DOKEZA-802991 format. One record per residue (C-alpha): residue in three letters; residue number from 1; x, y, z. Coordinates in pm, 1 decimal, padded with zeros to 6 digits. Layout:
<atoms>
+------+------+----------+----------+----------+
! resn ! resi !       c1 !       c2 !       c3 !
+------+------+----------+----------+----------+
!  ALA !  NUM !        X !        Y !        Z !
...
+------+------+----------+----------+----------+
</atoms>
This chain:
<atoms>
+------+------+----------+----------+----------+
! resn ! resi !       c1 !       c2 !       c3 !
+------+------+----------+----------+----------+
!  GLY !    1 !  04435.9 ! -01361.8 ! -03579.1 !
!  LYS !    2 !  04077.9 ! -01325.9 ! -03692.8 !
!  LEU !    3 !  03816.2 ! -01564.9 ! -03552.8 !
!  MET !    4 !  03666.1 ! -01703.1 ! -03829.8 !
!  GLY !    5 !  03361.8 ! -01930.6 ! -03844.7 !
!  SER !    6 !  03203.5 ! -02217.7 ! -04055.0 !
!  LYS !    7 !  02893.2 ! -02472.9 ! -04019.4 !
!  ASN !    8 !  03173.1 ! -02673.8 ! -04138.4 !
!  ASN !    9 !  03389.7 ! -02753.5 ! -03810.4 !
!  ASP !   10 !  03691.3 ! -02833.2 ! -04077.3 !
!  SER !   11 !  03686.5 ! -02485.2 ! -04239.3 !
!  MET !   12 !  03684.8 ! -02315.2 ! -03894.4 !
!  SER !   13 !  03990.2 ! -02112.5 ! -03848.4 !
!  GLY !   14 !  04254.4 ! -02224.9 ! -03571.3 !
!  ALA !   15 !  04166.4 ! -01869.7 ! -03388.8 !
!  MET !   16 !  03795.1 ! -01961.1 ! -03373.7 !
!  LYS !   17 !  03869.0 ! -02330.6 ! -03243.1 !
!  GLY !   18 !  04141.7 ! -02175.0 ! -02996.0 !
!  PHE !   19 !  03867.9 ! -01945.2 ! -02861.7 !
!  LEU !   20 !  03595.2 ! -02211.5 ! -02811.8 !
!  ASP !   21 !  03844.9 ! -02456.1 ! -02691.1 !
!  CYS !   22 !  03954.5 ! -02188.8 ! -02415.1 !
!  LEU !   23 !  03578.5 ! -02127.1 ! -02353.2 !
!  SER !   24 !  03544.2 ! -02524.7 ! -02276.6 !
!  LYS !   25 !  03834.4 ! -02497.3 ! -02036.6 !
!  VAL !   26 !  03623.6 ! -02213.0 ! -01842.6 !
!  ASP !   27 !  03305.2 ! -02425.5 ! -01873.2 !
!  ASP !   28 !  03536.2 ! -02703.9 ! -01703.8 !
!  ALA !   29 !  03632.8 ! -02503.0 ! -01422.8 !
!  LEU !   30 !  03282.6 ! -02372.2 ! -01332.0 !
!  ALA !   31 !  03132.2 ! -02734.3 ! -01357.2 !
!  SER !   32 !  03414.1 ! -02874.7 ! -01136.4 !
!  THR !   33 !  03256.7 ! -02686.2 ! -00844.6 !
!  SER !   34 !  02937.7 ! -02734.3 ! -00674.5 !
!  GLY !   35 !  02829.6 ! -02435.5 ! -00876.1 !
!  PRO !   36 !  02720.8 ! -02199.8 ! -00995.7 !
!  TRP !   37 !  03012.3 ! -01996.3 ! -00915.9 !
!  PHE !   38 !  03393.6 ! -02032.6 ! -00908.4 !
!  PHE !   39 !  03477.7 ! -02091.7 ! -00582.3 !
!  ASP !   40 !  03272.0 ! -02383.3 ! -00358.0 !
!  TYR !   41 !  03298.5 ! -02214.7 ! -00008.6 !
!  ALA !   42 !  03022.7 ! -01928.9 ! -00071.1 !
!  ASP !   43 !  02673.4 ! -01946.5 ! -00227.5 !
!  HIS !   44 !  02710.2 ! -01605.3 ! -00373.4 !
!  PRO !   45 !  02974.3 ! -01456.8 ! -00632.9 !
!  THR !   46 !  03289.0 ! -01385.5 ! -00513.4 !
!  MET !   47 !  03567.7 ! -01115.0 ! -00636.2 !
!  MET !   48 !  03663.6 ! -01379.1 ! -00903.0 !
!  ASP !   49 !  03334.5 ! -01389.2 ! -01031.4 !
!  PHE !   50 !  03243.2 ! -01006.8 ! -01027.3 !
!  ILE !   51 !  03580.8 ! -00941.5 ! -01209.7 !
!  TYR !   52 !  03544.6 ! -01203.0 ! -01493.6 !
!  VAL !   53 !  03156.9 ! -01164.8 ! -01579.0 !
!  SER !   54 !  03249.6 ! -00802.3 ! -01682.9 !
!  HIS !   55 !  03491.9 ! -00949.9 ! -01949.2 !
!  VAL !   56 !  03283.3 ! -01220.4 ! -02045.0 !
!  GLU !   57 !  03004.3 ! -00948.4 ! -02119.5 !
!  ARG !   58 !  03219.5 ! -00775.5 ! -02350.0 !
!  MET !   59 !  03307.2 ! -01093.5 ! -02502.5 !
!  LEU !   60 !  02935.7 ! -01199.5 ! -02534.7 !
!  ALA !   61 !  02875.2 ! -00874.9 ! -02728.4 !
!  SER !   62 !  03203.8 ! -00885.9 ! -02951.8 !
!  ALA !   63 !  03140.1 ! -01224.7 ! -03054.4 !
!  ALA !   64 !  02775.8 ! -01171.3 ! -03164.4 !
!  PHE !   65 !  02832.5 ! -00822.2 ! -03318.1 !
!  TRP !   66 !  03189.1 ! -00881.0 ! -03486.8 !
!  LYS !   67 !  03178.8 ! -01273.6 ! -03570.3 !
!  GLY !   68 !  02819.7 ! -01392.7 ! -03587.8 !
!  LEU !   69 !  02868.9 ! -01593.7 ! -03281.1 !
!  ASN !   70 !  02570.2 ! -01609.1 ! -03016.6 !
!  LEU !   71 !  02714.1 ! -01793.5 ! -02701.3 !
!  ARG !   72 !  02368.4 ! -01752.3 ! -02525.8 !
!  SER !   73 !  02219.0 ! -01957.1 ! -02789.0 !
!  ASP !   74 !  02050.3 ! -02332.9 ! -02724.4 !
!  THR !   75 !  02339.6 ! -02470.2 ! -02926.8 !
!  TYR !   76 !  02608.3 ! -02299.8 ! -02719.2 !
!  ARG !   77 !  02413.6 ! -02338.2 ! -02389.2 !
!  SER !   78 !  02430.1 ! -02716.9 ! -02463.1 !
!  GLN !   79 !  02820.1 ! -02682.5 ! -02558.4 !
!  PHE !   80 !  02893.6 ! -02450.5 ! -02250.7 !
!  PRO !   81 !  02614.2 ! -02578.3 ! -01977.3 !
!  ALA !   82 !  02814.6 ! -02451.7 ! -01683.3 !
!  LEU !   83 !  02938.7 ! -02116.1 ! -01837.3 !
!  ASN !   84 !  02543.4 ! -02035.7 ! -01909.1 !
!  THR !   85 !  02470.2 ! -02163.1 ! -01568.7 !
!  TRP !   86 !  02699.2 ! -01896.6 ! -01415.7 !
!  LEU !   87 !  02558.7 ! -01635.8 ! -01636.2 !
!  ASP !   88 !  02201.5 ! -01730.4 ! -01530.9 !
!  ALA !   89 !  02284.4 ! -01725.2 ! -01173.1 !
!  PHE !   90 !  02416.8 ! -01372.7 ! -01221.1 !
!  GLU !   91 !  02118.5 ! -01268.1 ! -01408.2 !
!  LYS !   92 !  01871.0 ! -01371.3 ! -01122.3 !
!  ARG !   93 !  02037.2 ! -01128.3 ! -00890.8 !
!  GLU !   94 !  01875.6 ! -00795.6 ! -00878.9 !
!  ALA !   95 !  02225.0 ! -00633.0 ! -00817.9 !
!  TYR !   96 !  02343.4 ! -00734.8 ! -01171.1 !
!  LEU !   97 !  02103.4 ! -00517.4 ! -01316.5 !
!  ALA !   98 !  02319.4 ! -00222.6 ! -01173.6 !
!  PHE !   99 !  02612.1 ! -00321.9 ! -01375.9 !
!  LYS !  100 !  02504.6 ! -00520.6 ! -01654.9 !
!  SER !  101 !  02522.9 ! -00351.7 ! -02002.9 !
!  ASP !  102 !  02372.5 ! -00445.5 ! -02325.2 !
!  TYR !  103 !  02551.6 ! -00539.8 ! -02646.4 !
!  TYR !  104 !  02504.5 ! -00190.8 ! -02811.6 !
!  THR !  105 !  02658.2 ! -00013.1 ! -02528.6 !
!  HIS !  106 !  02964.4 ! -00248.6 ! -02522.1 !
!  VAL !  107 !  03014.7 ! -00279.6 ! -02916.4 !
!  MET !  108 !  03011.4 !  00096.9 ! -02914.3 !
!  ASP !  109 !  03256.4 !  00170.0 ! -02612.4 !
!  ILE !  110 !  03496.8 ! -00135.7 ! -02683.2 !
!  PRO !  111 !  03671.4 !  00008.3 ! -02986.1 !
!  PRO !  112 !  03801.3 !  00307.7 ! -02805.6 !
!  GLN !  113 !  03932.5 !  00106.0 ! -02517.8 !
!  TYR !  114 !  04056.2 ! -00216.7 ! -02707.4 !
!  GLY !  115 !  04120.5 ! -00104.8 ! -03064.7 !
!  PRO !  116 !  03848.6 ! -00157.2 ! -03372.6 !
!  GLY !  117 !  03676.9 ! -00488.2 ! -03391.5 !
!  TYR !  118 !  03702.3 ! -00696.2 ! -03727.0 !
!  ASP !  119 !  03415.1 ! -00867.4 ! -03895.2 !
!  GLY !  120 !  03454.9 ! -01241.2 ! -04011.0 !
!  GLY !  121 !  03315.3 ! -01533.0 ! -03861.6 !
!  PHE !  122 !  02983.4 ! -01712.3 ! -03873.9 !
!  GLU !  123 !  02869.6 ! -01481.8 ! -04178.3 !
!  ASP !  124 !  02503.8 ! -01625.1 ! -04186.5 !
!  ASN !  125 !  02452.9 ! -01458.1 ! -03863.8 !
!  ARG !  126 !  02690.9 ! -01171.0 ! -03845.3 !
!  LEU !  127 !  02504.6 ! -00917.6 ! -04037.5 !
!  PRO !  128 !  02173.0 ! -01004.8 ! -03863.6 !
!  TYR !  129 !  02315.6 ! -00982.5 ! -03536.8 !
!  GLN !  130 !  02467.5 ! -00641.8 ! -03610.5 !
!  MET !  131 !  02158.1 ! -00516.9 ! -03755.3 !
!  SER !  132 !  01960.0 ! -00623.6 ! -03431.3 !
!  ILE !  133 !  02239.6 ! -00482.5 ! -03181.1 !
!  LYS !  134 !  02229.7 ! -00131.9 ! -03351.9 !
!  GLY !  135 !  01855.1 ! -00111.4 ! -03388.5 !
!  LYS !  136 !  01854.9 ! -00131.5 ! -03787.1 !
!  ASP !  137 !  01680.6 ! -00463.1 ! -03834.3 !
!  GLY !  138 !  01320.0 ! -00308.8 ! -03781.1 !
!  LYS !  139 !  01229.5 ! -00485.6 ! -03458.3 !
!  SER !  140 !  01473.5 ! -00454.5 ! -03194.9 !
!  TRP !  141 !  01448.2 ! -00100.1 ! -03163.2 !
!  ASP !  142 !  01093.3 ! -00053.2 ! -03324.2 !
!  LEU !  143 !  00723.4 ! -00066.3 ! -03199.5 !
!  PRO !  144 !  00549.8 ! -00304.3 ! -03159.2 !
!  LEU !  145 !  00851.6 ! -00467.3 ! -02946.3 !
!  SER !  146 !  00841.4 ! -00862.1 ! -02900.3 !
!  PHE !  147 !  00829.0 ! -00951.6 ! -02553.3 !
!  ASP !  148 !  01182.9 ! -01093.8 ! -02543.0 !
!  ASP !  149 !  01495.2 ! -01030.6 ! -02738.4 !
!  ALA !  150 !  01650.2 ! -01326.0 ! -02891.9 !
!  LEU !  151 !  01997.3 ! -01240.8 ! -02903.0 !
!  GLN !  152 !  01996.1 ! -01073.0 ! -02565.9 !
!  PRO !  153 !  01744.2 ! -01278.8 ! -02330.1 !
!  LEU !  154 !  01588.6 ! -01039.1 ! -02086.6 !
!  TYR !  155 !  01387.4 ! -01270.8 ! -01853.1 !
!  ARG !  156 !  01618.9 ! -01552.4 ! -01713.6 !
!  GLY !  157 !  01634.5 ! -01287.1 ! -01401.3 !
!  PRO !  158 !  01469.5 ! -00967.4 ! -01259.9 !
!  PRO !  159 !  01442.3 ! -00740.1 ! -01579.3 !
!  LEU !  160 !  01386.5 ! -00466.7 ! -01378.3 !
!  PRO !  161 !  01463.0 ! -00342.4 ! -01015.4 !
!  LEU !  162 !  01232.9 ! -00526.1 ! -00759.4 !
!  CYS !  163 !  01054.6 ! -00240.6 ! -00665.8 !
!  VAL !  164 !  00915.1 ! -00158.5 ! -01001.3 !
!  LEU !  165 !  00813.9 ! -00533.8 ! -01049.1 !
!  LYS !  166 !  00638.6 ! -00549.4 ! -00713.4 !
!  ALA !  167 !  00462.4 ! -00192.6 ! -00790.5 !
!  ALA !  168 !  00353.8 ! -00354.5 ! -01102.7 !
!  GLU !  169 !  00240.1 ! -00686.3 ! -00938.9 !
!  ILE !  170 !  00456.8 ! -00881.7 ! -01183.1 !
!  ALA !  171 !  00529.3 ! -01256.7 ! -01055.0 !
!  GLY !  172 !  00832.9 ! -01443.1 ! -01138.9 !
!  ASP !  173 !  00808.1 ! -01793.7 ! -01270.2 !
!  ASN !  174 !  00824.4 ! -01916.1 ! -00910.1 !
!  GLY !  175 !  00506.0 ! -01751.4 ! -00835.3 !
!  SER !  176 !  00643.1 ! -01476.5 ! -00606.1 !
!  ILE !  177 !  00599.6 ! -01115.9 ! -00712.5 !
!  GLY !  178 !  00877.8 ! -00894.5 ! -00761.1 !
!  ALA !  179 !  01131.3 ! -01153.6 ! -00634.4 !
!  GLU !  180 !  01489.3 ! -01238.3 ! -00731.8 !
!  GLY !  181 !  01645.9 ! -01582.3 ! -00759.5 !
!  THR !  182 !  01340.9 ! -01664.3 ! -01014.2 !
!  SER !  183 !  01328.8 ! -01597.7 ! -01397.7 !
!  TYR !  184 !  01041.2 ! -01405.0 ! -01561.9 !
!  GLU !  185 !  01039.3 ! -01555.2 ! -01887.9 !
!  ASN !  186 !  00643.4 ! -01660.9 ! -01831.9 !
!  ALA !  187 !  00555.4 ! -01350.4 ! -01684.7 !
!  ASP !  188 !  00258.6 ! -01148.6 ! -01784.1 !
!  GLN !  189 !  00367.0 ! -00986.1 ! -02093.5 !
!  GLU !  190 !  00120.6 ! -00701.9 ! -02103.9 !
!  LYS !  191 !  00246.6 ! -00591.8 ! -01749.7 !
!  MET !  192 !  00608.3 ! -00640.5 ! -01826.6 !
!  ALA !  193 !  00570.4 ! -00393.0 ! -02106.6 !
!  GLU !  194 !  00349.9 ! -00148.7 ! -01934.3 !
!  ALA !  195 !  00642.4 ! -00152.5 ! -01642.9 !
!  SER !  196 !  00928.7 ! -00135.6 ! -01870.8 !
!  ARG !  197 !  00771.7 !  00162.5 ! -02037.6 !
!  GLN !  198 !  00686.9 !  00335.8 ! -01734.7 !
!  MET !  199 !  01027.6 !  00302.8 ! -01583.0 !
!  ALA !  200 !  01148.0 !  00475.5 ! -01894.8 !
!  GLY !  201 !  00917.2 !  00740.4 ! -01874.9 !
!  TRP !  202 !  00965.1 !  00819.0 ! -01528.2 !
!  LYS !  203 !  01328.6 !  00835.9 ! -01578.3 !
!  LEU !  204 !  01287.8 !  01091.1 ! -01866.4 !
!  ALA !  205 !  01029.4 !  01298.1 ! -01697.9 !
!  SER !  206 !  01227.1 !  01303.1 ! -01370.1 !
!  ASN !  207 !  01519.0 !  01485.4 ! -01547.3 !
!  GLY !  208 !  01325.2 !  01610.2 ! -01848.5 !
!  GLN !  209 !  01499.4 !  01951.3 ! -01904.9 !
!  ASN !  210 !  01850.7 !  01817.5 ! -01879.3 !
!  VAL !  211 !  01749.7 !  01568.3 ! -02132.5 !
!  ALA !  212 !  01624.2 !  01802.0 ! -02372.0 !
!  LYS !  213 !  01926.2 !  02034.4 ! -02344.3 !
!  PHE !  214 !  02135.3 !  01711.7 ! -02390.5 !
!  ALA !  215 !  01960.7 !  01589.1 ! -02705.7 !
!  SER !  216 !  01965.5 !  01954.2 ! -02833.5 !
!  ARG !  217 !  02318.8 !  01898.1 ! -02942.2 !
!  GLY !  218 !  02190.2 !  01663.0 ! -03236.4 !
!  GLY !  219 !  02043.1 !  01987.7 ! -03405.6 !
!  PRO !  220 !  02204.8 !  02152.9 ! -03703.7 !
!  GLU !  221 !  02375.1 !  02409.6 ! -03440.9 !
!  GLY !  222 !  02476.4 !  02154.6 ! -03205.7 !
!  ALA !  223 !  02764.8 !  01939.9 ! -03118.4 !
!  LYS !  224 !  02992.7 !  02203.9 ! -03223.3 !
!  ASN !  225 !  03288.2 !  02089.6 ! -02984.1 !
!  ARG !  226 !  03528.6 !  02378.3 ! -02910.5 !
!  ARG !  227 !  03774.5 !  02121.3 ! -02752.9 !
!  LYS !  228 !  03944.9 !  01815.7 ! -02866.5 !
!  GLY !  229 !  03783.7 !  01551.8 ! -03043.3 !
!  PHE !  230 !  03746.0 !  01182.3 ! -02856.4 !
!  GLY !  231 !  03822.7 !  00828.0 ! -02964.4 !
!  ALA !  232 !  03469.0 !  00719.1 ! -02887.4 !
!  GLU !  233 !  03231.6 !  00771.0 ! -03141.0 !
!  LEU !  234 !  02943.7 !  00895.2 ! -02947.8 !
!  ALA !  235 !  03132.2 !  01070.2 ! -02677.6 !
!  ASP !  236 !  03140.2 !  01452.7 ! -02697.5 !
!  PRO !  237 !  03131.7 !  01572.3 ! -02347.4 !
!  TYR !  238 !  03203.6 !  01946.7 ! -02429.6 !
!  ALA !  239 !  02945.5 !  01968.0 ! -02720.4 !
!  LEU !  240 !  02663.3 !  02250.0 ! -02690.8 !
!  PRO !  241 !  02302.7 !  02252.8 ! -02743.5 !
!  ASP !  242 !  02145.2 !  02407.1 ! -03038.8 !
!  ASP !  243 !  01934.5 !  02662.5 ! -02829.5 !
!  GLN !  244 !  01705.3 !  02733.8 ! -03130.4 !
!  ILE !  245 !  01563.5 !  02400.6 ! -03144.8 !
!  ARG !  246 !  01565.2 !  02306.2 ! -02773.7 !
!  PRO !  247 !  01204.8 !  02402.1 ! -02685.1 !
!  TYR !  248 !  01097.4 !  02181.0 ! -02974.8 !
!  VAL !  249 !  01270.8 !  01906.6 ! -02831.8 !
!  ASP !  250 !  01178.1 !  01939.3 ! -02495.0 !
!  THR !  251 !  00799.8 !  01955.0 ! -02614.8 !
!  ALA !  252 !  00878.7 !  01618.1 ! -02858.0 !
!  LEU !  253 !  01036.0 !  01438.2 ! -02531.2 !
!  GLN !  254 !  00706.1 !  01527.2 ! -02331.7 !
!  HIS !  255 !  00504.5 !  01366.3 ! -02599.3 !
!  VAL !  256 !  00717.2 !  01060.3 ! -02606.1 !
!  CYS !  257 !  00699.7 !  01060.2 ! -02224.9 !
!  GLY !  258 !  00309.0 !  01056.4 ! -02238.2 !
!  ALA !  259 !  00289.3 !  00757.5 ! -02460.0 !
!  LEU !  260 !  00565.6 !  00577.1 ! -02204.0 !
!  LEU !  261 !  00362.6 !  00666.5 ! -01916.5 !
!  ALA !  262 ! -00000.7 !  00531.5 ! -02036.1 !
!  GLN !  263 ! -00153.5 !  00294.0 ! -01793.4 !
!  GLY !  264 ! -00442.0 !  00074.7 ! -01906.8 !
!  GLY !  265 ! -00307.7 ! -00217.0 ! -02111.0 !
!  PRO !  266 ! -00215.5 ! -00225.1 ! -02482.9 !
!  SER !  267 ! -00525.5 ! -00034.6 ! -02599.4 !
!  ALA !  268 ! -00429.9 !  00253.5 ! -02372.4 !
!  HIS !  269 ! -00117.1 !  00241.6 ! -02504.2 !
!  GLU !  270 ! -00221.8 !  00272.7 ! -02867.0 !
!  SER !  271 ! -00440.0 !  00567.5 ! -02783.8 !
!  ALA !  272 ! -00137.2 !  00727.0 ! -02625.3 !
!  LEU !  273 !  00077.0 !  00664.2 ! -02935.0 !
!  ALA !  274 ! -00203.7 !  00825.4 ! -03145.0 !
!  GLU !  275 ! -00206.7 !  01117.5 ! -02900.0 !
!  MET !  276 !  00175.8 !  01167.9 ! -02931.2 !
!  LYS !  277 !  00143.6 !  01169.6 ! -03318.7 !
!  ALA !  278 ! -00119.3 !  01416.0 ! -03301.1 !
!  GLY !  279 !  00056.6 !  01630.1 ! -03061.6 !
!  LEU !  280 !  00397.5 !  01648.4 ! -03244.7 !
!  HIS !  281 !  00240.5 !  01716.7 ! -03567.2 !
!  GLU !  282 !  00053.1 !  02040.0 ! -03405.6 !
!  LYS !  283 !  00336.6 !  02141.0 ! -03181.8 !
!  ILE !  284 !  00622.5 !  02111.6 ! -03418.5 !
!  GLY !  285 !  00609.3 !  02256.3 ! -03745.1 !
!  GLU !  286 !  00738.7 !  02079.4 ! -04088.4 !
!  ASP !  287 !  00992.7 !  02345.2 ! -04057.1 !
!  LYS !  288 !  01147.3 !  02206.8 ! -03726.6 !
!  GLY !  289 !  01055.0 !  01817.9 ! -03805.4 !
!  ARG !  290 !  01391.5 !  01733.9 ! -03946.1 !
!  ASP !  291 !  01574.0 !  01905.5 ! -03655.8 !
!  VAL !  292 !  01419.8 !  01780.0 ! -03368.1 !
!  ALA !  293 !  01405.3 !  01418.4 ! -03535.8 !
!  SER !  294 !  01792.9 !  01461.4 ! -03574.2 !
!  ALA !  295 !  01811.6 !  01550.6 ! -03185.1 !
!  LEU !  296 !  01613.7 !  01254.0 ! -03091.2 !
!  CYS !  297 !  01824.0 !  01034.2 ! -03273.5 !
!  TYR !  298 !  02121.2 !  01159.7 ! -03104.7 !
!  LEU !  299 !  01942.4 !  01077.7 ! -02772.7 !
!  ARG !  300 !  01836.9 !  00729.6 ! -02893.6 !
!  ASP !  301 !  02198.1 !  00666.5 ! -03008.8 !
!  ARG !  302 !  02355.3 !  00761.5 ! -02650.5 !
!  THR !  303 !  02112.2 !  00592.1 ! -02431.6 !
!  GLY !  304 !  02324.1 !  00366.8 ! -02231.6 !
!  VAL !  305 !  02271.9 !  00052.7 ! -02028.1 !
!  PRO !  306 !  02300.0 !  00025.0 ! -01738.1 !
!  ARG !  307 !  02394.5 !  00388.6 ! -01692.6 !
!  ASP !  308 !  02068.7 !  00531.5 ! -01809.0 !
!  LEU !  309 !  01834.1 !  00225.5 ! -01782.9 !
!  PRO !  310 !  01821.6 ! -00153.7 ! -01769.7 !
!  LEU !  311 !  01764.7 ! -00289.0 ! -02085.8 !
!  ALA !  312 !  01420.3 ! -00408.9 ! -02060.6 !
!  ALA !  313 !  01339.2 ! -00050.9 ! -02005.1 !
!  ALA !  314 !  01597.3 !  00102.2 ! -02261.7 !
!  ARG !  315 !  01460.6 ! -00078.0 ! -02548.1 !
!  GLN !  316 !  01138.5 !  00086.3 ! -02481.5 !
!  LEU !  317 !  01262.8 !  00437.3 ! -02477.8 !
!  ARG !  318 !  01461.5 !  00373.2 ! -02792.1 !
!  ALA !  319 !  01157.5 !  00258.2 ! -02964.2 !
!  HIS !  320 !  00947.2 !  00531.6 ! -02861.8 !
!  LEU !  321 !  01193.6 !  00752.4 ! -02968.1 !
!  ASN !  322 !  01196.7 !  00598.2 ! -03309.1 !
!  ALA !  323 !  00842.9 !  00624.1 ! -03334.6 !
!  ALA !  324 !  00833.9 !  01006.7 ! -03283.5 !
!  ILE !  325 !  01137.6 !  01019.5 ! -03520.0 !
!  ASP !  326 !  00916.2 !  00862.5 ! -03784.9 !
!  ILE !  327 !  00645.6 !  01089.0 ! -03707.0 !
!  LEU !  328 !  00859.6 !  01406.7 ! -03785.0 !
!  TYR !  329 !  01037.9 !  01275.9 ! -04064.6 !
+------+------+----------+----------+----------+
</atoms>
């Protein structure tokens, strides 16, 4: 049955009650150990933890997107403290960045794997959560970005690889620079934003021509799949690029990259954004603007976490692509 929720527990569906009761049992199991892991004999996660966390990740994304249920909120941190402590412990490990996804990536790849999701639950929250997860709320994928993401907390552990944090001289909440085992919720916000932008810019610059070719599938003559279709909405591995706009897409991405790689704090970033705007107007004519914007949308919507970037950097790339899209449209 569908998971339906309500502020009034008496009108909560049996399926929702059963789901929350099941989480209580998981929380009790985690609380029964010396913590935070499922087993006491090691001070690190075991195979049980690794297997389970991937399913919990999908559950967190699904519950928020289709049911309006934020299990990382303060309310549910109180209701399921051991479960959230377990998740926090994972997030404090750098290695977790290598396989931790974001809600957007999950909700786009869950339906072809498990079947469609169904809306219905805590309706006051469901639509705002959906808008936030898909970057349509005017905030989560748009500049200026907030320091943290209310729905997907970024800083309960290292949000970027430790080498990036060390290079940027960003200290964790324990005072150590570029360390795991600590949160970064009180880190220098300007340094963190710049490091996140620069990681995104570095990844884009390191493979720029191939990224431009990929993005060009989103042009008017692109994405003409000569082979079978795929169940995943965003999957088209045999699509062809639009070679007519490919040089313009490459130019646009170079300007986006310049804005991402700006150094010198907020004022330097603002100057770089202004240069990006002027460059896009100069190098890409009005007749190509919408076509190139369509290609950038194609890339934005297929920026995956963690495949391409950790979320802290991916949100910067998505937001800067949106800034370029707004200019071109």
